[in-house]
C-alpha positions as CSV (number, residue, x, y, z in Angstrom):
1,M,24.0,45.3,-14.9
2,K,26.8,47.1,-12.9
3,Y,27.5,46.4,-9.4
4,I,29.5,48.5,-7.0
5,I,31.0,47.3,-3.8
6,L,31.0,49.9,-1.0
7,F,31.4,48.6,2.6
8,P,32.3,51.2,5.2
9,L,35.9,50.8,6.5
10,T,34.8,51.5,9.9
11,S,32.4,48.7,10.1
12,F,34.8,46.4,8.6
13,T,37.4,47.4,11.1
14,L,35.0,46.8,13.9
15,V,34.3,43.2,12.8
16,S,37.9,42.6,12.2
17,A,39.2,43.8,15.4
18,W,39.2,40.3,16.9
19,G,41.7,39.0,14.4
20,D,39.2,36.4,13.2
21,P,36.1,38.1,12.0
22,Y,34.1,34.8,12.5
23,G,35.6,34.1,16.0
24,N,33.2,36.2,18.0
25,W,30.4,33.7,18.0
26,K,27.9,33.1,20.7
27,P,24.5,31.8,20.6
28,A,21.3,33.9,21.4
29,G,20.8,34.6,24.9
30,P,18.1,36.1,27.0
31,G,16.2,38.8,25.3
32,D,17.8,38.0,21.9
33,V,15.5,37.2,18.9
34,R,16.1,34.9,16.0
35,A,14.4,34.2,12.6
36,P,13.4,31.1,10.7
37,C,16.5,31.7,8.7
38,P,19.7,29.9,9.9
39,M,21.8,32.3,7.8
40,L,20.6,35.4,9.4
41,N,20.8,33.7,12.8
42,S,24.3,32.7,12.3
43,L,25.3,36.2,11.1
44,A,23.8,37.6,14.5
45,N,25.5,34.9,16.5
46,H,28.9,35.9,14.9
47,G,28.1,39.5,15.5
48,F,28.1,40.6,11.9
49,L,24.3,41.5,12.5
50,P,23.3,43.0,16.0
51,H,23.5,40.0,18.4
52,N,20.2,40.8,19.9
53,G,18.6,40.4,16.5
54,K,16.6,43.7,16.8
55,H,16.0,46.9,14.6
56,I,18.4,45.8,11.8
57,T,19.2,48.7,9.5
58,E,20.0,48.7,5.9
59,N,23.6,49.5,6.6
60,D,23.7,46.6,9.2
61,T,22.4,44.2,6.4
62,V,24.8,45.5,3.8
63,N,27.9,45.3,6.0
64,A,26.9,41.9,7.4
65,L,26.2,40.0,4.2
66,G,29.2,41.8,2.5
67,N,31.7,41.2,5.2
68,A,30.6,37.6,6.2
69,L,29.4,36.2,2.9
70,N,30.8,38.4,0.0
71,F,27.4,39.4,-1.2
72,D,27.7,42.5,-3.4
73,E,25.9,45.8,-2.2
74,T,23.3,45.7,-4.7
75,L,22.1,42.3,-3.8
76,S,22.4,43.3,0.1
77,R,20.3,46.2,-0.2
78,L,17.6,44.2,-2.3
79,L,17.6,41.6,0.4
80,H,17.3,44.2,3.1
81,G,14.2,45.4,1.3
82,F,12.6,42.1,1.5
83,A,13.3,41.5,5.0
84,V,11.8,44.9,5.9
85,T,8.4,43.6,4.4
86,T,8.0,41.4,7.5
87,N,8.0,44.4,9.9
88,P,4.3,45.0,10.8
89,V,5.1,48.7,11.5
90,P,3.8,50.9,8.5
91,N,6.6,52.4,6.5
92,A,9.4,50.5,8.4
93,T,13.0,50.9,7.3
94,T,14.3,48.3,9.8
95,Y,13.3,44.7,10.7
96,S,13.9,42.4,13.7
97,L,14.9,38.8,13.0
98,D,11.7,37.6,14.8
99,N,9.8,39.5,12.2
100,L,10.8,37.1,9.7
101,G,8.7,34.3,11.6
102,R,5.3,35.9,10.4
103,H,3.7,33.0,8.7
104,N,3.3,33.2,4.9
105,V,5.1,36.7,4.6
106,L,8.5,35.2,3.8
107,E,8.4,32.2,6.3
108,H,6.5,29.2,4.7
109,D,5.5,25.6,5.3
110,A,8.0,22.6,4.3
111,S,11.2,24.1,5.7
112,L,14.3,22.2,5.6
113,S,14.9,22.7,9.4
114,R,11.9,24.1,11.0
115,Q,8.5,22.7,11.9
116,D,5.5,24.3,10.1
117,A,3.8,27.3,12.0
118,Y,0.7,25.2,12.6
119,F,2.8,23.0,15.1
120,G,4.7,25.7,16.7
121,N,7.4,28.5,16.4
122,P,8.9,28.1,13.1
123,S,11.9,30.2,14.2
124,I,13.4,27.2,16.3
125,F,15.6,24.8,14.9
126,N,13.9,21.4,14.8
127,Q,16.2,18.4,14.6
128,T,13.6,15.9,13.6
129,I,12.8,17.9,10.5
130,F,16.4,18.4,9.7
131,D,17.1,14.7,10.2
132,Q,14.6,14.0,7.2
133,T,16.3,16.6,5.1
134,R,19.8,15.2,5.7
135,S,18.7,11.7,5.1
136,Y,18.5,12.5,1.4
137,W,22.2,13.6,1.5
138,K,23.8,10.2,0.9
139,G,27.6,10.8,0.7
140,P,30.1,13.3,1.9
141,I,29.2,15.7,-0.9
142,V,25.7,17.1,-1.4
143,D,24.9,17.5,-5.0
144,L,22.1,19.4,-6.6
145,N,19.8,16.4,-7.1
146,E,20.1,15.2,-3.6
147,A,19.2,18.6,-2.3
148,V,16.2,18.7,-4.6
149,R,15.0,15.3,-3.5
150,A,15.2,16.5,0.1
151,R,13.1,19.5,-0.6
152,L,10.5,17.5,-2.5
153,A,10.4,15.0,0.6
154,R,10.0,17.9,3.0
155,I,6.9,19.3,1.0
156,A,5.3,15.8,0.7
157,T,5.7,15.3,4.5
158,S,4.3,18.8,5.4
159,N,1.4,18.3,3.0
160,A,0.6,14.9,4.6
161,T,0.8,16.0,8.1
162,N,-0.2,19.7,8.4
163,P,-4.0,20.2,8.0
164,T,-3.5,23.8,7.2
165,F,-0.6,23.2,4.8
166,T,-0.1,26.0,2.2
167,L,2.6,26.9,-0.1
168,S,2.0,29.9,-2.4
169,D,3.7,30.6,-5.6
170,L,6.1,32.7,-3.6
171,G,6.7,30.1,-1.0
172,K,7.4,27.5,-3.8
173,T,9.8,29.8,-5.4
174,F,11.4,30.3,-1.9
175,G,11.8,26.6,-1.6
176,L,13.8,26.4,-5.0
177,G,15.8,29.4,-4.1
178,E,16.8,28.0,-0.7
179,I,18.5,25.0,-2.4
180,G,20.5,27.3,-4.7
181,A,21.3,29.7,-1.7
182,F,23.0,27.1,0.6
183,L,24.8,25.5,-2.1
184,A,26.1,28.9,-3.4
185,V,27.1,30.2,-0.2
186,L,28.2,27.2,1.8
187,G,29.5,25.1,-1.0
188,D,30.7,25.5,-4.6
189,I,28.5,27.5,-6.8
190,S,30.1,26.3,-10.1
191,S,29.4,22.6,-9.3
192,A,26.2,23.4,-7.2
193,T,27.7,21.0,-4.5
194,A,28.6,21.3,-0.7
195,V,30.5,19.4,1.9
196,K,27.7,17.4,3.8
197,A,29.7,17.9,7.2
198,R,29.6,21.7,6.7
199,L,26.0,21.9,5.9
200,E,25.0,19.8,8.9
201,Y,27.2,21.9,11.1
202,F,25.8,25.2,9.9
203,F,22.1,24.2,10.2
204,E,22.6,22.5,13.6
205,H,24.8,25.1,15.3
206,E,23.8,28.3,13.4
207,R,27.3,28.9,12.8
208,L,29.3,29.4,9.8
209,P,31.6,26.2,9.4
210,V,34.9,27.9,9.4
211,S,36.5,25.4,11.6
212,L,35.5,22.7,8.9
213,G,37.6,24.5,6.2
214,W,34.6,26.8,4.9
215,K,35.7,30.1,3.3
216,K,33.5,32.8,2.2
217,P,32.8,32.6,-1.6
218,R,33.8,35.0,-4.3
219,V,31.5,38.1,-4.7
220,L,27.9,36.9,-5.2
221,T,25.4,38.9,-7.2
222,E,21.8,38.9,-8.2
223,D,22.5,37.4,-11.3
224,D,24.5,34.4,-9.5
225,F,21.4,33.7,-7.5
226,G,19.0,34.0,-10.5
227,N,21.3,31.5,-12.5
228,M,21.2,29.2,-9.6
229,L,17.6,29.3,-9.3
230,Q,17.3,28.3,-12.9
231,R,19.6,25.3,-12.2
232,V,17.4,24.3,-9.4
233,I,14.5,24.5,-11.4
234,N,15.9,22.3,-14.1
235,A,17.0,19.6,-11.5
236,T,13.6,19.7,-9.9
237,E,11.8,18.9,-13.2
238,E,14.4,16.2,-14.0
239,V,14.2,14.5,-10.5
240,S,10.4,14.6,-10.5
241,G,10.2,13.4,-14.0
242,G,8.3,16.5,-15.0
243,A,5.6,15.8,-12.4
244,V,6.3,19.0,-10.3
245,K,3.9,21.6,-11.3
246,F,5.0,24.4,-9.1
247,V,8.3,25.3,-10.7
248,R,8.2,28.9,-11.6
249,N,11.2,31.0,-12.9
250,D,10.9,34.1,-10.8
251,R,14.4,35.3,-10.2
252,R,13.8,38.1,-7.7
253,S,11.2,35.8,-5.6
254,G,14.0,33.1,-5.4
255,L,16.3,35.8,-3.8
256,H,14.0,35.8,-0.8
257,A,15.3,32.3,0.0
258,V,18.5,33.7,1.5
259,L,16.1,35.1,4.2
260,S,14.4,31.8,4.9
261,D,15.1,28.0,4.9
């Protein structure tokens, strides 16, 4: 499969005009909307996406994912198409970040950093939930098995406490893909590891951890995320001793994970 990177020079120039393309960060303010996805929220906070989080076009998505995270154009357009499915307006071509909070479209129970929709707004970061997640990250470097254990723990807790707990096949695949996504983007894709302090900073501040030494990865493609998904599947089966029944190798569904957490 051939991938072509075409990011409009004008958009890149606008983002880079400040010298540091990540330096124009500010949190959401009155009238701004945000998603259950800390990555898209971070891109809006940094100004790569419209800061108000509203009416995001395909070009907005392609430019933001390309300039900030080095996603190739084909992957970025695919992700935009997934995000648009959350817009309740028929035949929509744009989305707003709060659209992604519609329950059981892309958003799902057992988030790594959000409460289930049964308990309240899943778009808001929840420190208690995230503390459970990071309690499974034992050392300064988070590896794939630790990330998988945290995900399985979150599913178990959500299932035990949420009387309306649901996790569709798509939601289950999201959960696997989310692990691969944060390790690939915020860590080292070859070793499937990430610096714990950078992950904590990212989730808690919805800000890319540039100040902690993070740099955007090499160009990432659909195949990269598909391969990472398979590695997460293999690790999940190993960590659970084969007891987990939900593992499903759906490469495209796993890509939705970039848009959730």
